[in-house]
A tleap script that builds the chain and sets N, CA, C and O, in Angstrom:
source leaprc.protein.ff14SB
mol = sequence {
  NMET LYS GLN LEU ASN LEU ALA SER ILE SER
  LYS ARG LEU ILE MET ILE MET LYS GLU ASN
  GLU ILE LYS TYR LEU ILE LYS GLN ALA MET
  PRO ASN SER TYR VAL LYS ILE LYS HIE LEU
  HIE ASP ASP ASN TYR SER CYS TYR VAL GLU
  SER SER ALA PHE GLU GLY LYS SER LEU VAL
  GLN GLN HIE GLN ILE VAL TYR ASN ALA LEU
  GLY LYS SER LEU ASP LYS ASP ILE HIE ALA
  PHE SER ILE GLN THR ALA ILE PRO CLYS
}
set mol.1.N position { 0.798 -1.234 0.014 }
set mol.1.CA position { -0.074 -0.041 0.172 }
set mol.1.C position { 0.866 1.134 0.142 }
set mol.1.O position { 1.829 1.243 0.901 }
set mol.2.N position { 0.486 2.113 -0.896 }
set mol.2.CA position { 1.346 3.439 -1.046 }
set mol.2.C position { 1.151 4.281 0.201 }
set mol.2.O position { 0.017 4.505 0.626 }
set mol.3.N position { 2.263 4.758 0.803 }
set mol.3.CA position { 2.142 5.542 1.914 }
set mol.3.C position { 1.950 6.983 1.502 }
set mol.3.O position { 2.476 7.386 0.465 }
set mol.4.N position { 1.120 7.887 2.372 }
set mol.4.CA position { 0.736 9.178 2.092 }
set mol.4.C position { 1.871 9.921 2.330 }
set mol.4.O position { 2.437 9.650 3.389 }
set mol.5.N position { 2.459 10.945 1.516 }
set mol.5.CA position { 3.498 11.877 1.968 }
set mol.5.C position { 2.719 13.245 2.093 }
set mol.5.O position { 2.313 13.876 1.117 }
set mol.6.N position { 2.571 13.599 3.309 }
set mol.6.CA position { 1.822 15.009 3.766 }
set mol.6.C position { 2.566 16.072 3.035 }
set mol.6.O position { 1.873 16.842 2.370 }
set mol.7.N position { 3.838 16.246 3.042 }
set mol.7.CA position { 4.565 17.184 2.310 }
set mol.7.C position { 4.120 17.463 0.870 }
set mol.7.O position { 3.771 18.568 0.455 }
set mol.8.N position { 4.178 16.280 0.126 }
set mol.8.CA position { 3.764 16.296 -1.183 }
set mol.8.C position { 2.397 16.700 -1.434 }
set mol.8.O position { 2.152 17.492 -2.344 }
set mol.9.N position { 1.403 16.173 -0.632 }
set mol.9.CA position { 0.061 16.437 -0.652 }
set mol.9.C position { -0.074 18.009 -0.453 }
set mol.9.O position { -0.658 18.647 -1.329 }
set mol.10.N position { 0.417 18.627 0.606 }
set mol.10.CA position { 0.342 20.032 1.002 }
set mol.10.C position { 0.859 20.710 -0.137 }
set mol.10.O position { 0.157 21.633 -0.548 }
set mol.11.N position { 1.999 20.457 -0.794 }
set mol.11.CA position { 2.548 21.281 -1.905 }
set mol.11.C position { 1.565 21.161 -3.046 }
set mol.11.O position { 1.284 22.202 -3.640 }
set mol.12.N position { 0.984 19.982 -3.447 }
set mol.12.CA position { 0.137 19.889 -4.429 }
set mol.12.C position { -1.153 20.813 -4.206 }
set mol.12.O position { -1.572 21.556 -5.092 }
set mol.13.N position { -1.693 20.709 -3.050 }
set mol.13.CA position { -2.790 21.470 -2.671 }
set mol.13.C position { -2.661 22.978 -2.678 }
set mol.13.O position { -3.606 23.726 -2.931 }
set mol.14.N position { -1.312 23.419 -2.356 }
set mol.14.CA position { -0.965 24.918 -2.522 }
set mol.14.C position { -0.930 25.334 -3.974 }
set mol.14.O position { -1.445 26.385 -4.355 }
set mol.15.N position { -0.308 24.484 -4.778 }
set mol.15.CA position { -0.202 24.698 -6.111 }
set mol.15.C position { -1.671 24.936 -6.806 }
set mol.15.O position { -1.903 25.902 -7.534 }
set mol.16.N position { -2.618 23.932 -6.485 }
set mol.16.CA position { -4.003 23.983 -6.849 }
set mol.16.C position { -4.695 25.282 -6.587 }
set mol.16.O position { -5.387 25.892 -7.402 }
set mol.17.N position { -4.404 25.668 -5.237 }
set mol.17.CA position { -5.083 26.873 -4.804 }
set mol.17.C position { -4.582 28.028 -5.452 }
set mol.17.O position { -5.359 28.962 -5.643 }
set mol.18.N position { -3.164 28.125 -5.894 }
set mol.18.CA position { -2.596 29.302 -6.584 }
set mol.18.C position { -3.264 29.242 -8.088 }
set mol.18.O position { -3.687 30.263 -8.630 }
set mol.19.N position { -3.313 28.033 -8.665 }
set mol.19.CA position { -3.847 27.993 -10.033 }
set mol.19.C position { -5.386 28.631 -10.050 }
set mol.19.O position { -5.801 29.413 -10.906 }
set mol.20.N position { -6.070 28.167 -9.014 }
set mol.20.CA position { -7.589 28.579 -9.039 }
set mol.20.C position { -7.691 30.043 -8.648 }
set mol.20.O position { -8.630 30.725 -9.055 }
set mol.21.N position { -6.601 30.608 -7.750 }
set mol.21.CA position { -6.735 32.021 -7.459 }
set mol.21.C position { -6.478 32.846 -8.737 }
set mol.21.O position { -7.188 33.801 -9.052 }
set mol.22.N position { -5.349 32.392 -9.500 }
set mol.22.CA position { -4.914 33.243 -10.626 }
set mol.22.C position { -5.994 33.151 -11.589 }
set mol.22.O position { -6.261 34.183 -12.205 }
set mol.23.N position { -6.738 31.987 -11.857 }
set mol.23.CA position { -7.788 31.880 -12.747 }
set mol.23.C position { -8.950 32.914 -12.310 }
set mol.23.O position { -9.466 33.661 -13.141 }
set mol.24.N position { -9.330 32.906 -10.928 }
set mol.24.CA position { -10.420 33.716 -10.395 }
set mol.24.C position { -10.019 35.110 -10.643 }
set mol.24.O position { -10.907 35.860 -11.049 }
set mol.25.N position { -8.870 35.575 -10.475 }
set mol.25.CA position { -8.640 36.999 -10.518 }
set mol.25.C position { -8.663 37.507 -11.905 }
set mol.25.O position { -9.002 38.675 -12.099 }
set mol.26.N position { -8.327 36.721 -12.908 }
set mol.26.CA position { -8.285 37.089 -14.299 }
set mol.26.C position { -9.845 37.119 -14.789 }
set mol.26.O position { -10.360 37.989 -15.490 }
set mol.27.N position { -10.482 35.929 -14.236 }
set mol.27.CA position { -12.004 35.975 -14.690 }
set mol.27.C position { -12.887 37.047 -14.159 }
set mol.27.O position { -13.868 37.460 -14.777 }
set mol.28.N position { -12.481 37.518 -12.911 }
set mol.28.CA position { -12.959 38.744 -12.358 }
set mol.28.C position { -12.882 39.901 -13.158 }
set mol.28.O position { -13.884 40.593 -13.337 }
set mol.29.N position { -11.586 40.230 -13.749 }
set mol.29.CA position { -11.300 41.381 -14.611 }
set mol.29.C position { -11.875 41.276 -15.916 }
set mol.29.O position { -12.205 42.312 -16.492 }
set mol.30.N position { -12.070 39.944 -16.566 }
set mol.30.CA position { -12.568 39.689 -17.674 }
set mol.30.C position { -13.452 38.492 -17.723 }
set mol.30.O position { -13.027 37.389 -18.067 }
set mol.31.N position { -14.831 38.743 -17.335 }
set mol.31.CA position { -15.561 37.694 -16.981 }
set mol.31.C position { -16.030 36.802 -18.147 }
set mol.31.O position { -16.399 35.655 -17.895 }
set mol.32.N position { -16.034 37.249 -19.360 }
set mol.32.CA position { -16.394 36.247 -20.606 }
set mol.32.C position { -15.152 35.840 -21.155 }
set mol.32.O position { -15.075 35.777 -22.382 }
set mol.33.N position { -14.026 35.513 -20.362 }
set mol.33.CA position { -12.823 35.188 -20.942 }
set mol.33.C position { -12.677 33.607 -20.741 }
set mol.33.O position { -13.304 33.034 -19.850 }
set mol.34.N position { -11.882 32.983 -21.550 }
set mol.34.CA position { -11.559 31.624 -21.393 }
set mol.34.C position { -10.096 31.586 -20.706 }
set mol.34.O position { -9.183 32.176 -21.283 }
set mol.35.N position { -9.882 31.006 -19.665 }
set mol.35.CA position { -8.521 31.098 -18.967 }
set mol.35.C position { -8.078 29.732 -18.656 }
set mol.35.O position { -8.832 28.968 -18.053 }
set mol.36.N position { -6.863 29.366 -19.043 }
set mol.36.CA position { -6.464 28.184 -18.568 }
set mol.36.C position { -4.857 28.410 -18.008 }
set mol.36.O position { -3.980 28.951 -18.681 }
set mol.37.N position { -4.694 27.929 -16.770 }
set mol.37.CA position { -3.442 28.071 -16.049 }
set mol.37.C position { -2.790 26.740 -15.890 }
set mol.37.O position { -3.413 25.721 -15.592 }
set mol.38.N position { -1.325 26.805 -16.132 }
set mol.38.CA position { -0.665 25.603 -15.962 }
set mol.38.C position { 0.556 25.661 -15.084 }
set mol.38.O position { 1.492 26.378 -15.439 }
set mol.39.N position { 0.620 25.055 -14.107 }
set mol.39.CA position { 1.674 25.049 -13.226 }
set mol.39.C position { 2.858 24.334 -13.903 }
set mol.39.O position { 2.756 23.225 -14.428 }
set mol.40.N position { 4.038 25.091 -13.848 }
set mol.40.CA position { 5.329 24.589 -14.701 }
set mol.40.C position { 6.196 23.858 -13.415 }
set mol.40.O position { 6.477 22.659 -13.406 }
set mol.41.N position { 6.513 24.702 -12.473 }
set mol.41.CA position { 7.223 23.933 -11.319 }
set mol.41.C position { 7.557 25.160 -10.263 }
set mol.41.O position { 7.747 26.327 -10.604 }
set mol.42.N position { 7.585 24.703 -9.040 }
set mol.42.CA position { 7.836 25.609 -7.931 }
set mol.42.C position { 6.617 26.626 -8.082 }
set mol.42.O position { 5.449 26.266 -8.230 }
set mol.43.N position { 7.068 27.986 -8.022 }
set mol.43.CA position { 6.118 29.214 -8.087 }
set mol.43.C position { 6.215 29.632 -9.615 }
set mol.43.O position { 6.265 30.833 -9.881 }
set mol.44.N position { 6.242 28.723 -10.590 }
set mol.44.CA position { 6.175 29.219 -12.064 }
set mol.44.C position { 4.974 28.698 -12.664 }
set mol.44.O position { 4.619 27.528 -12.518 }
set mol.45.N position { 4.350 29.550 -13.330 }
set mol.45.CA position { 3.117 29.262 -13.986 }
set mol.45.C position { 3.056 29.962 -15.428 }
set mol.45.O position { 3.648 31.002 -15.717 }
set mol.46.N position { 2.252 29.225 -16.267 }
set mol.46.CA position { 2.041 29.968 -17.534 }
set mol.46.C position { 0.406 30.037 -17.607 }
set mol.46.O position { -0.311 29.337 -16.892 }
set mol.47.N position { -0.036 30.889 -18.478 }
set mol.47.CA position { -1.506 31.112 -18.606 }
set mol.47.C position { -1.827 31.392 -20.200 }
set mol.47.O position { -1.029 31.966 -20.942 }
set mol.48.N position { -2.943 30.966 -20.556 }
set mol.48.CA position { -3.516 31.274 -21.843 }
set mol.48.C position { -4.831 31.840 -21.536 }
set mol.48.O position { -5.690 31.215 -20.915 }
set mol.49.N position { -5.001 33.210 -22.045 }
set mol.49.CA position { -6.243 33.876 -21.793 }
set mol.49.C position { -6.784 34.293 -23.312 }
set mol.49.O position { -6.173 34.948 -24.156 }
set mol.50.N position { -7.874 33.820 -23.388 }
set mol.50.CA position { -8.760 34.327 -24.774 }
set mol.50.C position { -9.963 35.230 -24.300 }
set mol.50.O position { -10.880 34.745 -23.639 }
set mol.51.N position { -9.926 36.632 -24.681 }
set mol.51.CA position { -10.971 37.433 -24.491 }
set mol.51.C position { -11.066 38.449 -25.387 }
set mol.51.O position { -10.101 38.932 -25.978 }
set mol.52.N position { -12.497 38.880 -25.540 }
set mol.52.CA position { -12.799 39.946 -26.515 }
set mol.52.C position { -12.221 41.330 -25.906 }
set mol.52.O position { -12.215 42.335 -26.617 }
set mol.53.N position { -11.813 41.360 -24.790 }
set mol.53.CA position { -11.364 42.457 -24.154 }
set mol.53.C position { -10.003 42.898 -24.862 }
set mol.53.O position { -9.511 44.017 -24.720 }
set mol.54.N position { -9.549 42.051 -25.512 }
set mol.54.CA position { -8.195 42.096 -26.327 }
set mol.54.C position { -8.324 42.810 -27.532 }
set mol.54.O position { -7.304 43.293 -28.024 }
set mol.55.N position { -9.466 42.964 -28.117 }
set mol.55.CA position { -9.641 43.476 -29.353 }
set mol.55.C position { -9.101 44.825 -29.536 }
set mol.55.O position { -9.310 45.652 -28.648 }
set mol.56.N position { -8.454 45.139 -30.546 }
set mol.56.CA position { -7.819 46.174 -30.754 }
set mol.56.C position { -6.634 46.738 -30.056 }
set mol.56.O position { -6.200 47.866 -30.287 }
set mol.57.N position { -6.080 45.835 -29.112 }
set mol.57.CA position { -5.161 46.063 -28.209 }
set mol.57.C position { -3.843 45.296 -28.771 }
set mol.57.O position { -3.875 44.192 -29.315 }
set mol.58.N position { -2.595 46.132 -28.526 }
set mol.58.CA position { -1.436 45.452 -29.013 }
set mol.58.C position { -1.242 44.323 -28.015 }
set mol.58.O position { -1.935 44.118 -27.018 }
set mol.59.N position { -0.163 43.600 -28.445 }
set mol.59.CA position { 0.201 42.415 -27.490 }
set mol.59.C position { 0.626 42.903 -26.062 }
set mol.59.O position { 0.212 42.367 -25.034 }
set mol.60.N position { 1.470 43.943 -26.088 }
set mol.60.CA position { 1.915 44.504 -24.764 }
set mol.60.C position { 0.632 44.964 -23.938 }
set mol.60.O position { 0.533 44.643 -22.753 }
set mol.61.N position { -0.229 45.627 -24.499 }
set mol.61.CA position { -1.470 46.154 -23.799 }
set mol.61.C position { -2.127 44.747 -23.347 }
set mol.61.O position { -2.376 44.574 -22.154 }
set mol.62.N position { -2.358 43.917 -24.135 }
set mol.62.CA position { -3.179 42.618 -23.722 }
set mol.62.C position { -2.516 41.952 -22.464 }
set mol.62.O position { -3.202 41.494 -21.550 }
set mol.63.N position { -1.136 41.925 -22.467 }
set mol.63.CA position { -0.413 41.311 -21.333 }
set mol.63.C position { -0.712 42.349 -20.045 }
set mol.63.O position { -1.012 41.894 -18.942 }
set mol.64.N position { -0.608 43.658 -20.277 }
set mol.64.CA position { -0.750 44.537 -19.153 }
set mol.64.C position { -2.212 44.226 -18.516 }
set mol.64.O position { -2.313 44.199 -17.289 }
set mol.65.N position { -3.245 44.013 -19.266 }
set mol.65.CA position { -4.625 43.705 -18.845 }
set mol.65.C position { -4.552 42.567 -17.958 }
set mol.65.O position { -5.245 42.533 -16.940 }
set mol.66.N position { -3.723 41.585 -18.287 }
set mol.66.CA position { -3.701 40.325 -17.616 }
set mol.66.C position { -2.933 40.510 -16.222 }
set mol.66.O position { -3.361 40.045 -15.165 }
set mol.67.N position { -1.722 41.262 -16.350 }
set mol.67.CA position { -0.926 41.559 -15.141 }
set mol.67.C position { -1.650 42.456 -14.207 }
set mol.67.O position { -1.467 42.329 -12.996 }
set mol.68.N position { -2.502 43.403 -14.705 }
set mol.68.CA position { -3.215 44.337 -13.746 }
set mol.68.C position { -4.407 43.583 -13.106 }
set mol.68.O position { -4.885 43.952 -12.034 }
set mol.69.N position { -4.907 42.439 -13.843 }
set mol.69.CA position { -5.979 41.647 -13.069 }
set mol.69.C position { -5.299 40.820 -11.860 }
set mol.69.O position { -5.983 40.579 -10.866 }
set mol.70.N position { -4.050 40.411 -11.930 }
set mol.70.CA position { -3.376 39.794 -10.962 }
set mol.70.C position { -2.899 40.625 -9.796 }
set mol.70.O position { -2.768 40.119 -8.681 }
set mol.71.N position { -2.632 41.928 -10.047 }
set mol.71.CA position { -2.345 43.013 -9.125 }
set mol.71.C position { -1.132 42.342 -8.295 }
set mol.71.O position { -0.278 41.747 -8.952 }
set mol.72.N position { -1.003 42.402 -6.882 }
set mol.72.CA position { -0.063 42.180 -6.100 }
set mol.72.C position { 0.394 40.683 -6.006 }
set mol.72.O position { 1.499 40.402 -5.542 }
set mol.73.N position { -0.539 39.664 -6.487 }
set mol.73.CA position { -0.180 38.195 -6.412 }
set mol.73.C position { 1.064 37.962 -7.155 }
set mol.73.O position { 1.843 37.102 -6.744 }
set mol.74.N position { 1.331 38.656 -8.227 }
set mol.74.CA position { 2.547 38.352 -8.968 }
set mol.74.C position { 3.869 38.594 -8.153 }
set mol.74.O position { 4.869 37.884 -8.267 }
set mol.75.N position { 3.753 39.729 -7.280 }
set mol.75.CA position { 4.776 40.206 -6.346 }
set mol.75.C position { 5.039 39.150 -5.281 }
set mol.75.O position { 6.217 38.872 -5.057 }
set mol.76.N position { 4.157 38.579 -4.653 }
set mol.76.CA position { 4.291 37.803 -3.421 }
set mol.76.C position { 4.363 36.250 -3.586 }
set mol.76.O position { 5.102 35.525 -2.919 }
set mol.77.N position { 3.482 35.824 -4.582 }
set mol.77.CA position { 3.228 34.464 -4.597 }
set mol.77.C position { 3.812 33.581 -5.896 }
set mol.77.O position { 3.999 32.365 -5.910 }
set mol.78.N position { 4.051 34.551 -7.001 }
set mol.78.CA position { 4.425 33.849 -8.141 }
set mol.78.C position { 5.882 34.331 -8.526 }
set mol.78.O position { 6.185 35.524 -8.527 }
set mol.79.N position { 6.757 33.320 -8.851 }
set mol.79.CA position { 8.122 33.821 -9.249 }
set mol.79.C position { 8.278 34.044 -10.669 }
set mol.79.O position { 8.919 35.034 -11.021 }
set mol.80.N position { 7.711 33.149 -11.667 }
set mol.80.CA position { 7.740 33.366 -13.058 }
set mol.80.C position { 6.411 33.046 -13.451 }
set mol.80.O position { 5.735 32.168 -12.914 }
set mol.81.N position { 5.956 33.941 -14.618 }
set mol.81.CA position { 4.533 33.927 -15.098 }
set mol.81.C position { 4.683 34.216 -16.530 }
set mol.81.O position { 5.223 35.283 -16.819 }
set mol.82.N position { 4.263 33.382 -17.543 }
set mol.82.CA position { 4.286 33.538 -18.873 }
set mol.82.C position { 2.755 33.727 -19.263 }
set mol.82.O position { 1.880 33.195 -18.579 }
set mol.83.N position { 2.466 34.465 -20.329 }
set mol.83.CA position { 1.275 34.866 -20.660 }
set mol.83.C position { 1.232 34.540 -22.217 }
set mol.83.O position { 2.172 34.844 -22.951 }
set mol.84.N position { 0.162 33.945 -22.644 }
set mol.84.CA position { -0.356 33.979 -24.023 }
set mol.84.C position { -1.731 34.429 -24.110 }
set mol.84.O position { -2.599 34.001 -23.350 }
set mol.85.N position { -1.932 35.219 -24.950 }
set mol.85.CA position { -3.198 35.778 -25.037 }
set mol.85.C position { -3.815 35.598 -26.670 }
set mol.85.O position { -3.099 35.315 -27.630 }
set mol.86.N position { -5.160 35.811 -26.727 }
set mol.86.CA position { -5.713 35.586 -27.880 }
set mol.86.C position { -7.149 36.116 -27.956 }
set mol.86.O position { -7.889 36.161 -26.973 }
set mol.87.N position { -7.481 36.500 -29.143 }
set mol.87.CA position { -8.950 37.078 -29.368 }
set mol.87.C position { -9.826 35.937 -29.821 }
set mol.87.O position { -9.366 35.094 -30.590 }
set mol.88.N position { -11.116 35.867 -29.363 }
set mol.88.CA position { -11.801 34.695 -29.806 }
set mol.88.C position { -12.150 35.007 -31.277 }
set mol.88.O position { -12.254 36.149 -31.726 }
set mol.89.N position { -12.321 33.843 -31.991 }
set mol.89.CA position { -12.723 33.905 -33.393 }
set mol.89.C position { -14.085 34.002 -33.745 }
set mol.89.O position { -14.414 34.054 -34.930 }
savepdb mol mol.pdb
quit
Protein backbone atom coordinates (compact mmCIF):
# COMPACT_ATOMS: atom_id res chain seq x y z
CA UNK A 1 0.00 0.00 0.00
CA UNK A 2 1.35 3.43 -0.98
CA UNK A 3 2.13 5.65 1.99
CA UNK A 4 0.79 9.21 1.94
CA UNK A 5 3.44 11.90 1.89
CA UNK A 6 1.91 14.89 3.69
CA UNK A 7 4.53 17.31 2.40
CA UNK A 8 3.80 16.28 -1.19
CA UNK A 9 0.04 16.50 -0.67
CA UNK A 10 0.39 19.92 0.96
CA UNK A 11 2.57 21.22 -1.87
CA UNK A 12 0.09 19.98 -4.49
CA UNK A 13 -2.83 21.55 -2.63
CA UNK A 14 -1.04 24.92 -2.47
CA UNK A 15 -0.29 24.69 -6.20
CA UNK A 16 -3.95 23.97 -7.03
CA UNK A 17 -5.07 26.83 -4.81
CA UNK A 18 -2.69 29.21 -6.60
CA UNK A 19 -3.90 28.03 -10.02
CA UNK A 20 -7.49 28.63 -8.95
CA UNK A 21 -6.67 32.03 -7.46
CA UNK A 22 -4.91 33.14 -10.66
CA UNK A 23 -7.84 31.99 -12.78
CA UNK A 24 -10.35 33.66 -10.44
CA UNK A 25 -8.55 37.02 -10.55
CA UNK A 26 -8.35 37.00 -14.35
CA UNK A 27 -12.00 35.96 -14.69
CA UNK A 28 -13.02 38.77 -12.30
CA UNK A 29 -11.33 41.32 -14.57
CA UNK A 30 -12.54 39.69 -17.80
CA UNK A 31 -15.75 37.73 -17.01
CA UNK A 32 -16.35 36.36 -20.51
CA UNK A 33 -12.81 35.12 -21.01
CA UNK A 34 -11.45 31.60 -21.37
CA UNK A 35 -8.55 31.09 -18.96
CA UNK A 36 -6.23 28.11 -18.67
CA UNK A 37 -3.51 28.07 -16.02
CA UNK A 38 -0.63 25.62 -16.04
CA UNK A 39 1.75 25.00 -13.16
CA UNK A 40 5.25 24.57 -14.56
CA UNK A 41 7.27 23.99 -11.37
CA UNK A 42 7.75 25.58 -7.96
CA UNK A 43 6.13 29.04 -8.18
CA UNK A 44 6.29 29.20 -11.98
CA UNK A 45 3.08 29.32 -14.00
CA UNK A 46 1.90 29.93 -17.52
CA UNK A 47 -1.50 31.08 -18.64
CA UNK A 48 -3.55 31.24 -21.79
CA UNK A 49 -6.27 33.89 -21.86
CA UNK A 50 -8.76 34.30 -24.69
CA UNK A 51 -10.93 37.40 -24.41
CA UNK A 52 -12.78 39.92 -26.54
CA UNK A 53 -11.32 42.55 -24.16
CA UNK A 54 -8.10 42.22 -26.19
CA UNK A 55 -9.69 43.44 -29.45
CA UNK A 56 -7.84 46.43 -30.85
CA UNK A 57 -5.08 46.12 -28.25
CA UNK A 58 -1.40 45.50 -28.89
CA UNK A 59 0.22 42.38 -27.45
CA UNK A 60 1.85 44.50 -24.74
CA UNK A 61 -1.53 46.04 -23.82
CA UNK A 62 -3.12 42.57 -23.70
CA UNK A 63 -0.45 41.35 -21.31
CA UNK A 64 -0.83 44.50 -19.19
CA UNK A 65 -4.55 43.74 -18.82
CA UNK A 66 -3.70 40.28 -17.47
CA UNK A 67 -0.93 41.59 -15.19
CA UNK A 68 -3.28 44.28 -13.82
CA UNK A 69 -5.91 41.62 -13.09
CA UNK A 70 -3.40 39.75 -10.93
CA UNK A 71 -2.35 42.82 -8.97
CA UNK A 72 0.02 42.11 -6.08
CA UNK A 73 -0.26 38.32 -6.48
CA UNK A 74 2.61 38.37 -8.94
CA UNK A 75 4.87 40.11 -6.44
CA UNK A 76 4.35 37.81 -3.47
CA UNK A 77 3.15 34.39 -4.67
CA UNK A 78 4.49 33.86 -8.17
CA UNK A 79 8.12 33.71 -9.20
CA UNK A 80 7.72 33.40 -12.98
CA UNK A 81 4.62 33.87 -15.10
CA UNK A 82 4.28 33.55 -18.85
CA UNK A 83 1.25 34.81 -20.73
CA UNK A 84 -0.27 33.86 -24.04
CA UNK A 85 -3.29 35.88 -25.16
CA UNK A 86 -5.79 35.53 -27.98
CA UNK A 87 -8.94 37.15 -29.32
CA UNK A 88 -11.91 34.77 -29.83
CA UNK A 89 -12.67 33.92 -33.45
